[in-house]
C-alpha positions in Angstrom: 58.9 -157.4 -33.9 59.9 -159.8 -31.1 63.6 -160.0 -30.3 66.7 -157.9 -29.5 66.6 -154.4 -31.0 69.4 -153.9 -33.7 71.3 -150.7 -34.2 68.8 -149.2 -36.6 65.9 -149.7 -34.1 68.1 -148.1 -31.3 68.6 -145.1 -33.6 64.9 -144.9 -34.1 64.3 -145.0 -30.3 66.7 -142.1 -30.0 64.9 -140.1 -32.7 61.5 -140.7 -31.0 62.7 -139.6 -27.6 62.6 -143.1 -25.9 66.3 -142.7 -25.3 67.6 -139.2 -24.5 70.9 -137.7 -23.3 72.7 -134.5 -22.5 74.9 -134.0 -24.5 73.2 -135.8 -27.4 74.1 -139.4 -28.2 76.8 -139.9 -30.8 76.7 -142.5 -33.7 79.8 -144.2 -32.2 77.8 -145.2 -29.1 75.4 -147.3 -31.2 76.6 -150.9 -31.5 75.0 -153.8 -33.6 72.7 -154.8 -30.7 73.4 -152.3 -27.8 74.0 -148.7 -26.9 77.1 -147.6 -25.0 76.3 -145.5 -21.9 78.5 -142.5 -20.9 79.6 -141.3 -17.5 78.4 -138.0 -16.3 80.4 -135.3 -14.5 80.1 -136.4 -10.8 81.1 -139.5 -9.0 79.7 -140.2 -5.5 81.8 -142.3 -3.1 79.3 -144.5 -1.2 79.6 -146.7 1.8 78.2 -149.7 0.1 76.6 -151.0 -3.0 72.8 -150.6 -3.0 69.6 -150.8 -5.0 67.0 -148.1 -5.0 64.2 -150.5 -4.1 60.6 -150.5 -5.2 59.0 -147.0 -5.1 62.2 -145.2 -4.2 64.6 -143.1 -6.3 68.4 -143.5 -6.4 68.8 -139.9 -5.5 66.9 -140.3 -2.3 68.8 -143.5 -1.3 72.1 -141.7 -2.2 71.6 -139.4 0.7 71.8 -142.4 3.0 75.0 -143.8 1.6 77.0 -140.9 0.2 80.4 -140.3 1.8 81.7 -137.5 -0.5 81.3 -136.4 -4.1 84.0 -136.0 -6.7 83.9 -133.7 -9.7 85.4 -135.8 -12.6 85.1 -133.0 -15.2 88.9 -132.7 -15.5 89.5 -136.4 -14.6 89.5 -138.2 -11.3 90.8 -141.4 -9.8 88.4 -144.1 -8.7 90.3 -146.1 -6.1 90.6 -149.8 -5.9 88.3 -151.4 -3.3 85.9 -148.4 -3.2 82.3 -148.2 -4.4 81.2 -145.2 -6.5 77.9 -144.1 -8.1 78.0 -142.1 -11.3 74.9 -140.6 -12.9 74.9 -141.4 -16.6 74.3 -139.0 -19.4 71.5 -141.2 -20.9 67.9 -141.5 -19.7 65.1 -143.7 -20.8 61.3 -143.5 -21.5 60.7 -147.0 -22.6 57.5 -148.2 -24.3 55.4 -150.7 -22.4 56.6 -153.6 -24.5 60.3 -152.9 -24.3 62.7 -154.1 -21.5 66.4 -153.5 -21.2 69.4 -155.3 -19.9 72.8 -153.6 -19.2 76.3 -155.1 -18.9 79.9 -154.0 -18.6 81.8 -153.5 -21.9 84.6 -156.0 -22.7 87.5 -153.7 -21.8 85.8 -152.9 -18.5 85.5 -156.5 -17.5 89.1 -157.3 -18.5 90.2 -154.6 -16.0 88.2 -156.3 -13.2 86.2 -153.1 -13.0 82.9 -154.2 -11.6 80.3 -151.9 -13.3 76.6 -152.3 -12.9 73.6 -150.2 -13.9 70.9 -149.2 -11.4 67.6 -147.4 -11.9 65.0 -145.6 -9.8 62.7 -148.2 -8.2 65.1 -151.0 -9.2 65.2 -154.3 -7.3 67.9 -155.9 -9.6 71.2 -154.8 -11.0 71.4 -154.3 -14.8 67.7 -155.0 -15.3 65.3 -152.3 -16.6 61.6 -153.1 -16.6 59.2 -152.4 -19.5 57.9 -148.9 -19.5 60.7 -147.5 -17.3 61.0 -143.7 -17.5 63.9 -142.1 -15.6 67.6 -141.7 -15.2 70.4 -144.4 -15.3 73.3 -144.7 -12.9 76.5 -146.7 -13.0 77.8 -148.3 -9.9 81.5 -148.8 -10.2 83.8 -150.8 -8.0 87.5 -151.1 -9.2 88.6 -154.5 -7.9 92.2 -154.9 -9.1 93.3 -151.5 -10.4 92.6 -147.9 -9.6 91.4 -146.1 -12.7 91.3 -142.5 -14.0 87.9 -141.6 -15.4 86.4 -138.6 -17.2 82.9 -137.6 -18.4 81.8 -139.4 -21.5 83.7 -142.6 -20.9 81.8 -145.7 -21.9 82.1 -148.4 -19.3 78.8 -150.2 -19.7 76.2 -150.8 -22.4 72.5 -151.5 -22.6 70.5 -153.9 -24.8 66.8 -153.5 -25.6 64.3 -156.3 -26.4 60.7 -156.9 -27.2 59.1 -160.1 -26.0 60.8 -163.5 -25.4 63.9 -163.8 -27.6 65.9 -166.6 -25.9 66.5 -169.7 -28.0 65.5 -173.1 -26.5 68.1 -175.8 -26.4 66.3 -177.5 -29.4 66.4 -174.2 -31.4 70.1 -173.8 -30.4 70.9 -177.3 -31.6 69.1 -176.6 -34.9 71.0 -173.3 -35.4 74.3 -175.0 -34.6 73.5 -177.7 -37.3 72.8 -175.0 -39.8 75.6 -172.5 -38.9 78.2 -174.0 -36.4 78.4 -171.9 -33.2 81.6 -173.4 -32.0 84.5 -175.2 -33.8 83.8 -178.6 -32.4 81.1 -180.5 -30.6 78.5 -178.3 -29.0 77.6 -178.8 -25.4 74.0 -177.6 -25.2 72.2 -177.4 -21.9 70.4 -174.3 -20.9 72.5 -172.5 -23.5 75.8 -173.2 -25.2 78.5 -174.5 -22.9 82.1 -173.2 -23.3 85.3 -174.5 -21.6 88.7 -173.1 -20.7 91.8 -173.6 -22.8 94.9 -174.5 -20.7 96.9 -176.1 -23.6 97.5 -173.2 -26.0 99.5 -174.2 -29.1 103.3 -173.7 -29.0 103.4 -172.1 -25.5 102.9 -172.9 -21.8 101.5 -169.4 -21.3 97.7 -169.8 -20.7 96.6 -166.6 -18.9 97.4 -163.6 -16.7 96.8 -162.8 -13.1 96.4 -159.2 -11.9 99.2 -158.0 -9.6 98.0 -156.8 -6.2 99.9 -153.4 -6.1 100.0 -151.4 -9.3 99.7 -147.9 -10.7 96.6 -146.1 -11.9 95.2 -146.9 -15.4 93.9 -144.0 -17.4 91.0 -145.4 -19.4 91.6 -143.1 -22.3 95.1 -144.4 -22.9 94.9 -147.2 -25.5 97.9 -149.5 -26.0 100.0 -147.5 -23.5 100.7 -149.8 -20.6 103.3 -152.5 -20.3 101.5 -155.7 -19.2 104.4 -156.7 -17.0 103.7 -153.7 -14.7 100.1 -155.0 -14.0 100.0 -158.7 -14.7 101.8 -161.9 -13.8 101.9 -164.6 -16.5 100.1 -167.9 -15.7 101.9 -170.9 -17.2 101.3 -174.6 -17.0 102.7 -177.7 -18.7 100.1 -180.2 -17.5 96.9 -178.4 -18.5 95.8 -177.3 -15.0 96.2 -174.3 -12.8 95.2 -173.6 -9.2 93.1 -170.4 -8.8 94.0 -168.4 -5.7 91.1 -167.0 -3.5 90.6 -163.3 -4.3 92.8 -163.3 -7.3 91.6 -162.1 -10.8 92.6 -164.0 -14.0 92.4 -163.5 -17.7 92.0 -166.8 -19.5 90.5 -167.9 -22.8 87.9 -170.3 -24.1 88.9 -173.5 -25.8 86.1 -173.0 -28.4 86.1 -170.4 -31.1 82.7 -168.7 -30.8 80.3 -167.7 -33.6 77.4 -165.3 -33.3 75.5 -165.3 -36.6 74.2 -161.9 -37.8 70.6 -162.5 -36.9 71.4 -163.4 -33.3 73.0 -161.9 -30.2 74.3 -163.7 -27.1 75.0 -163.1 -23.4 77.4 -164.9 -21.1 75.1 -166.4 -18.5 75.7 -165.6 -14.8 78.0 -167.6 -12.6 76.6 -171.0 -11.5 77.8 -172.3 -8.1 77.7 -175.9 -9.4 80.7 -175.4 -11.7 83.2 -174.4 -8.9 84.4 -171.8 -6.5 84.9 -169.0 -9.0 83.0 -166.5 -11.2 83.3 -166.2 -15.0 81.0 -163.3 -15.7 81.9 -159.6 -16.1 81.5 -158.5 -19.7 78.6 -160.6 -20.9 77.4 -159.3 -24.3 78.4 -160.8 -27.6 77.2 -158.8 -30.6 75.8 -160.1 -34.0 78.8 -160.9 -36.2 81.3 -161.8 -33.4 83.4 -164.6 -34.7 81.6 -164.4 -38.1 84.0 -165.2 -40.9 82.4 -162.6 -43.3 83.0 -159.9 -40.6 86.6 -160.9 -40.2 86.1 -162.9 -37.1 86.8 -166.5 -37.9 88.4 -168.2 -34.9 87.3 -165.6 -32.3 87.6 -167.0 -28.8 85.8 -165.9 -25.7 88.1 -164.2 -23.1 87.2 -165.3 -19.6 87.4 -162.9 -16.7 87.8 -165.2 -13.7 87.7 -164.4 -10.0 88.2 -167.2 -7.5 86.1 -167.2 -4.3 86.7 -168.6 -0.8 88.8 -171.7 -1.5 91.7 -172.5 -3.9 90.3 -174.3 -6.9 91.9 -176.6 -9.5 90.9 -175.6 -13.0 91.7 -178.1 -15.7 91.9 -177.9 -19.5 88.6 -178.5 -21.2 86.5 -177.9 -18.0 83.2 -176.3 -18.8 83.1 -173.0 -17.0 80.1 -171.2 -18.4 77.5 -170.9 -21.1 76.2 -168.5 -23.7 72.5 -167.8 -24.0 71.5 -166.9 -27.6 68.7 -164.6 -28.6 67.0 -163.7 -31.8 67.4 -160.2 -33.2 64.1 -158.4 -34.0 65.6 -157.8 -37.5 68.9 -158.0 -39.3 71.3 -155.3 -38.0 72.7 -152.9 -40.6 76.1 -153.2 -38.9 77.9 -156.2 -37.6 80.6 -156.6 -35.0 84.0 -156.1 -36.6 82.6 -155.0 -40.0 83.3 -151.3 -40.6 83.1 -150.3 -36.9 85.7 -150.1 -34.2 85.7 -153.6 -32.7 88.8 -154.3 -30.6 88.4 -158.0 -30.0 87.3 -159.5 -33.3 89.4 -162.6 -34.2 90.9 -162.6 -30.7 92.7 -165.3 -28.7 94.1 -164.8 -25.2 94.1 -161.0 -25.0 94.3 -158.3 -22.3 92.2 -155.1 -22.5 93.0 -152.6 -25.2 94.9 -150.4 -22.7 97.9 -152.7 -22.7 100.6 -153.1 -25.3 100.7 -156.4 -27.2 102.6 -159.1 -25.5 105.7 -160.0 -27.5 
């Protein structure tokens, strides 16, 4: 069956030993179209980000870059601006017809916590080739906030697929005509375009910018932190803002996004042509996101934005990225927001789950 593997197929892969872990994988890790990956017990502080490279193991390369190792069994702080490598609890023994793609979870991206998966022999971040057998590692670089981590925390996730599953623009247009993917005209070119909303109703608050000097965030503490201690409000009355180089922003898409149950989507990587900024941290959208029957009508995409070398004027309605849709191999038996813990169904402009609601 060609397409992205749904939750029931992921469970079957676990049962067959294609996905293994110590301790065993829990049902809560299995999402509609992905599997959450868990941090192990040790973090290695490394001099720089690296890939293993063809024919080499991560463990061998680690000897070149390791500065010191940290036992995180009782919790440990990963400091802002540093790079860490953490062996994950999960390992893979993929069949020859299955590839995998990893990405940061939504809450990870909203904290500007750059988290990427690497493998033995890997020449790309977050890409796992067909037939891969071996361990998985998370490279973690806190960009805006230092964070407290513990074993078992789930910062990234992995999606499995058989064959070519990406929808062409023609297929995407047909799907939009049958089941609208955005609440308005669809901009379809190499995926579904989405734009930034800088004219939110009844307010001039349009986003948040991370403060440069803050306290540590314990990733286990949900709804505990006052946003004012970590974020500056971004306001505008004319539908435009100027992004500062090096600053990190939380903004929101103008479009309400819909992922029908038989499809999954990924936020496409940053394209230099759209401006001097990046809109790509947490990139997976599960089947059922924004789906009315799953309680998600009106779900907007939260944008994690980092500006690069030059100040950049961002204007209301400017296209800032695109969603690439893929077919599921079969209908998932669970959907995002339907009977499972889904923190961002039906969302608008929203910080990560660690912060109290803004009044």
